[in-house]
N, C-alpha and C positions, 0 to 999 in steps of 0.2 A: 518698236513693238513692245507693248506692255507685257507684264508677267501673265495676266489673264489670257491675253491673246496667244501667248506662247503655249500655255497649257491647253487651250482649245485646239490649237494647230496640232499639238502632239497627240491629243486624243483622236483627232480626225485621221491622222496618219495611221494610228494603231487600228482604228475601225476599218480603214481601207485595207490594211494588211490582212486582217482577220477575214474580211469578205473575200479577198483574193484567194486565201488558202482554202476556204470552204468551197468556193466555186471550182477550184482545181480538184478537190477531192470528189465533188459531185460529178465533174466531167470524167474523171478516171473511172468512177463506178458505172457511169452510163455506158462506157465502152467495154465493160467486162461482161463475160457470159455468165449464165446462171451457175454453171459448174465452177467457174473461178470464184464467184461470190460464196458458194457453199464451202469450197476448200479454204478460203480465207477466214470464213466464220469458224470452221472447225479448228483451224490452226490457232486462232485467237482464244477459243474456249479451252483448248489443250494447254496453251501457255498460261492462261489464267488459273486453270486447275492445278498445274504444276507449282505455280507460285503459292497457292493456298496450301498445298501439301507440304512444300518446303517450310512455310511459315509455321504450320502445325508441328512439324518435326522439330524445328528449332525451339518452339515454345516448350514442348515436352522435354527435350534435352536440357534446355535452360533451367526449367523448374527442378529437374532431377539434380543438376549440378549445384544449384543454389541450396537445395535441401541437404545435399552431401556436405557442402561447405559449412552450412550452419551447424550440422551435426558434429562435424570435425572440430569446429571452433568451440562448440559447447563442451565437448569432451576434453579438449585441451584446457579450457578455462577451469573446468571442474578439477582436473588433475593438478593444476597450478593453484587451486584454492582461491580463485578470483572471487571477489565479493559478489554474491548473487544480484545485488542491486545494480551492478554495472554490466552484467552479462548481456542483457538485451541491447543496451546502448552501444557497447563495444562491438557486438555482432553486426549491427547495422552499419557502423563506420567501416569495419573491415570488409564487408561485402562490397561497399562502394569503392574501396581501394583496390580490391581484387578485380572488379569489373574494369576499372581504369587500366590496371596492368595488362589485362587480356586484350586491350586495344579498343574497347568500346568507349566512344566519346560520352562522358558524363557531364560535360559542361552545360549542355542545354537542360538536362534534368535538374542540375543544381540551381541553374538560373531560374527555372520555373518554380522550384520549391522555395527558393529565396524570395522571389517576388510574391508568391502566394503567402508565405509566412509574414512578409512585411505588411501586405494588405490586411491580412487577418489580425495581425498585432495592432495595426493602427485602428482598426474597427473595434476590436475587443481588447481594451487595455487590461481588463481583469484577467483575460486568458494569457496575455503576455506576462503579467505579474506572476501567474501560476507557473508559467514556463521557467521564468527566472528563479522562482522558489525551488522548482525541481532540480535545476542545475546547482543551486546552492546546497541542497540536501545531498546530492551525489558527490559534491566536492568536499564538504566539511563533515559529512557523515555523522550527524547527531544521533542517528539510529540506522539500523540495517534490517534487511528482511529476516523475520523470525523474532525480533525484539518485541517485548511487551511494553507498550508506551501508553501514556495518557496525554492527549492534546486536544484542544478546542472542545473540552467537555466530554470527549469520547475516550475510551480505553479499550485496548485489545492488542492482538499480535499483528505485526506488520506482515501482510501477505504479498504486497507488491508495491514498488515505488515507480510510478509512471511519471512522464514528463509534466503532466498537469495536475495529477491527483496522487495521493497516497492511499492505498487500499489496506484497511485493517479488518481483522476478523475478531469479533467480540467473544467473550467466554460463552455466551449463549448462542453462538454460531450465526451472528448477523454480520453481513458484509457492509462496511461503511466506507464511503469515499470522502476524503478530506482534501480540499484544495491546497496545493503546495504553497501558495502565496501566504495563506493564513498560518500554515504550520511553520514556515520558515521565519515568520515575524512574531510568533507567539511563544508561550512557555511550553516546553516539552519535558515531560517527566518520563525518563527512560528507566524502567525497572530492571532491565536486563543489562544495563551498562556495566555495573559492578558485579563481581563474582559472588559476593556475599551480601546478605541483608539482615537487619535486626528484626526479630519478632517480639511483639509485646502482647502480653495477656493481662487480664484483670480477673482474679478469682475472688469470690466473696465467701466468707465464713460467717456463721451465726454468732450473735453475742454470747459470750461465755465459753466458746470453743477455744482450744489450746492453739494459740498462734504459732508457737515454736514447732509444734507437731505439723501444722499445715505447711510452714516454711520448709521444714526438713523433708516432708513428703514431696513437695514440688521440686526441690533441688535434686532429690534422688531420681525422680522420673526424668528430669532433663539430662542429668549426667549419664543415665543409663541408655539414652537414645543415641544411636550412632550418627544421626543426622545433625545433632547439636554440636557445634564446633567447641573445642576445648579452650580456644583463645580467640576473642575474649571469653572469659568464663561466664556461665549463666549468673544472673543477678535476681534476687528475690528480696522484696522489702514491702513495708506497709505503703498503701496507696493514699489517696486523698482522705479516705475515711478509715476508721479503726477496724472496719470489717472487710475492707478491700485489700487484697494482696497483689502487688505489681510484680510480674515476672518478665524477664528479658533474656533472650538468647540469640546468638548469631548463627545463621544457617546459610547453606548455599542457596542461591536465588531460585534454583529449580525445585528445591524442597520447601519453599516458603508456605504455600497454601496447604500442601499435604500435612505438614507438621502442625500448622495452626489448628486445623479442624481435628486432627488426630489427638492433639494434646487436650483440647477441650473435652473430648469424650473420655479420655483416660483419667483426667483429673476428677471428673464427675463420678466415675465408678470407684476410683481409688479413695476419694474422700469418704464415701459410704463404708468402705472396708475398714478404715482406721477410726471410724467414729466421729468424723467431721461432717457438719451439716452446711449445705449451701442454702443461704436464705432466699426467700422469695418475697415479692412485694406484698405487703399486707396493710390494712387500714383498721385502726381501732376507732369505734364509734361509741360515744357516751350519750345516752338518752336521758333527758330531764323531764320529769313528770310535771307538767304545768298545772294539772288539776289539783294537786295536793296544796292545802292551805299553808301559808307561811307560818312558821313558829313565831309566837309573840315575843317581842323584844323584852329582855329582862331589864327591870328598873331597880336601881339601888334604893 
């Protein structure tokens, strides 16, 4: 007997068994009274309703337990000052571990997710690259939630680090999603990585103004501001042009922009008080009258 014949014979036996079971059920129903049929139907409905009720209760209790577990883990990680970038990832892993400890078989779920992840990863190589980039960011931590970064031509505060994208919030309150694959392989400028930053200003004075007075005025203002660090000390010198004064000071990263704009305004007002002028762009135009006759050349 060939394999095809064996398969056909097995299917024939299965069909015969099914037909026999159906005929037996129909024969049993034909010998039952109407009252017995109604009783059996009511019993089946009640059993089905009880199963639905039990399933709904288990669903509600399960959701409450999961929310309680997530809240407890979030509070625990907050007290232990766990990096916010890792909290969501760790919460998901811990929930799967706790479900396994409670006796629920998670093997099938993990297998389904793994198979789906493999299929999607093979179909979408870019998505897989973004996933790998997210893992790299979470492991090596070039930045964290709350840092102000510049990457892929965009700058803003990191709002959330997802597995596929990094969400940043720009200073003008725009939400931008940057793929983790491009971020992990590109240049990242993390302005919040260091505790201090250097601030640079260029202040202009008019020709003929007293440079020493301007330098002394700027230094006094920088030294009097509590946001300016004493070490390294503020630095003031001539810039590229004789009317440009370069000023530098080290400040805390959080005070960078506030001090930058505040100093511009204060210097503008202070220069006016001490008799210094801030130059403005101007253009001198010389007109030549083409209608006037040229003077005759002198001859010896």
